[in-house]
C-alpha positions as CSV (number, residue, x, y, z in Angstrom):
1,M,12.1,81.7,41.5
2,D,11.9,82.2,37.7
3,D,15.4,83.7,37.6
4,M,17.0,81.4,40.1
5,P,20.2,79.9,38.8
6,L,18.8,76.4,39.5
7,T,21.9,74.4,38.6
8,D,24.6,76.4,40.2
9,M,24.2,74.6,43.6
10,P,24.8,70.8,43.7
11,W,21.6,70.2,45.6
12,W,19.5,72.9,44.0
13,R,16.2,71.0,44.3
14,W,16.6,70.9,48.1
15,R,17.4,74.6,48.0
16,A,14.3,75.3,45.9
17,N,12.1,73.5,48.5
18,V,13.7,75.3,51.4
19,R,13.4,78.6,49.6
20,S,9.7,77.9,48.9
21,A,9.0,77.1,52.5
22,L,10.8,80.1,53.8
23,H,9.1,82.3,51.3
24,M,5.6,81.2,52.4
25,L,6.5,81.3,56.1
26,S,7.9,84.8,55.8
27,D,4.9,86.5,54.2
28,P,2.1,87.6,56.5
29,A,-0.1,88.8,53.6
30,F,0.3,85.4,52.0
31,H,-0.8,83.8,55.3
32,Q,-4.0,85.8,55.2
33,E,-4.7,85.5,51.5
34,C,-3.7,81.9,50.9
35,W,-3.3,79.8,54.0
36,L,-6.2,81.2,56.1
37,A,-8.3,81.4,52.9
38,G,-7.6,77.7,52.4
39,R,-6.1,78.0,48.9
40,A,-5.1,74.4,48.2
41,E,-2.6,75.2,45.5
42,Y,-0.2,76.5,48.2
43,G,-0.6,73.7,50.7
44,D,-0.8,74.7,54.3
45,V,1.7,75.6,57.0
46,T,2.5,72.0,57.8
47,D,3.4,71.4,54.1
48,A,5.8,74.4,54.3
49,V,7.4,73.1,57.4
50,Y,7.8,69.7,55.8
51,R,9.5,71.2,52.7
52,L,11.8,73.2,55.0
53,V,13.1,70.0,56.7
54,E,12.1,67.1,54.4
55,D,15.3,66.3,52.5
56,T,17.7,68.3,54.5
57,W,16.8,66.9,57.9
58,L,17.3,70.4,59.3
59,D,15.1,69.3,62.2
60,N,18.0,67.1,63.2
61,W,21.1,69.1,62.4
62,S,22.5,72.4,61.4
63,A,22.2,73.9,57.9
64,E,25.9,74.5,58.2
65,K,26.2,70.8,57.2
66,Y,25.0,71.9,53.7
67,V,27.2,74.9,53.0
68,G,28.4,74.4,49.5
69,T,25.6,72.1,48.5
70,V,22.3,73.7,49.5
71,F,23.5,76.9,51.1
72,R,26.1,79.3,49.6
73,D,27.8,80.3,52.9
74,S,27.7,80.1,56.7
75,G,25.6,83.3,56.8
76,E,22.8,81.7,54.8
77,A,23.0,78.6,56.9
78,A,22.9,80.5,60.2
79,L,19.7,82.4,59.1
80,V,18.1,79.2,58.0
81,D,18.9,77.5,61.3
82,V,17.2,80.3,63.3
83,A,14.1,80.1,61.1
84,V,13.9,76.3,61.3
85,L,14.3,76.3,65.1
86,R,11.6,79.0,65.6
87,V,9.1,77.4,63.3
88,L,9.7,73.9,64.7
89,R,9.3,75.1,68.2
90,I,5.8,76.4,67.4
91,M,4.9,73.2,65.4
92,H,5.9,71.0,68.4
93,Q,3.8,73.2,70.7
94,V,0.7,73.5,68.6
95,G,0.9,70.1,66.8
96,A,1.9,69.2,63.3
97,D,-1.7,69.0,62.1
98,A,-2.8,72.2,63.7
99,L,-4.8,74.8,61.8
100,V,-2.8,77.7,60.4
101,S,-4.7,79.9,62.8
102,A,-3.1,78.0,65.7
103,Y,0.3,78.8,64.3
104,M,-0.6,82.5,63.7
105,E,-2.0,82.9,67.2
106,H,1.1,81.5,68.9
107,H,3.0,84.1,70.8
108,G,6.2,83.1,68.9
109,W,4.8,83.4,65.4
110,P,5.8,87.0,64.7
111,E,9.4,86.1,65.5
112,A,9.3,82.9,63.4
113,V,8.0,85.0,60.5
114,R,10.7,87.6,61.0
115,A,13.4,84.8,61.0
116,A,12.0,83.2,57.9
117,R,11.9,86.6,56.2
118,E,15.6,87.2,57.0
119,A,16.6,83.8,55.6
120,H,14.3,84.2,52.6
121,V,15.6,87.6,51.6
122,R,19.2,86.4,51.9
123,L,18.7,83.3,49.8
124,A,16.6,85.1,47.2
125,A,19.2,87.9,46.8
126,A,22.0,85.3,46.4
127,D,20.0,83.6,43.7
128,G,19.3,86.9,41.9
129,D,15.5,86.9,42.7
130,D,13.2,89.5,44.0
131,P,12.2,88.5,47.5
132,D,9.0,90.5,47.4
133,V,7.4,88.6,44.5
134,A,4.5,86.5,45.6
135,P,5.2,82.8,46.5
136,R,4.8,80.3,43.7
137,T,2.2,77.5,43.9
138,L,3.3,74.0,44.8
139,E,2.6,72.9,41.2
140,V,5.1,75.5,39.9
141,L,7.6,74.3,42.5
142,R,7.1,70.7,41.2
143,I,7.6,71.8,37.6
144,V,10.7,73.9,38.5
145,T,12.3,71.0,40.5
146,R,11.7,68.5,37.7
147,A,13.3,70.7,35.1
148,A,17.0,70.8,34.1
């Protein structure tokens, strides 16, 4: 997110949190190397889900509500909605405090990862970022969202 035009969206901090969550949720190598390995600087899958819905309440209503403030257009919002619904369905089935392995072993996980990837790529491209760069740590996210 180094090149992300942080201040061009009114609620860019929310966008940064949603992007961070989608980025982590969308990367199977990251799941293995960071979440399953227990690397604390990235949080866990529950932290990512929380960042995805924390300020936006995307667990209660559509991302369409935030077009023009968090999301650039209806296309972004639609992709985010799909990702949120797939991830939340798994979270509700395995439990919010489940181990990352429970998420990854869930039959719907590959589709949730695919949906998160589609949303992540779309948002990263719109912000002028490379979607294939490794996710940033939570500390970097905190620094970025405090800036400006």
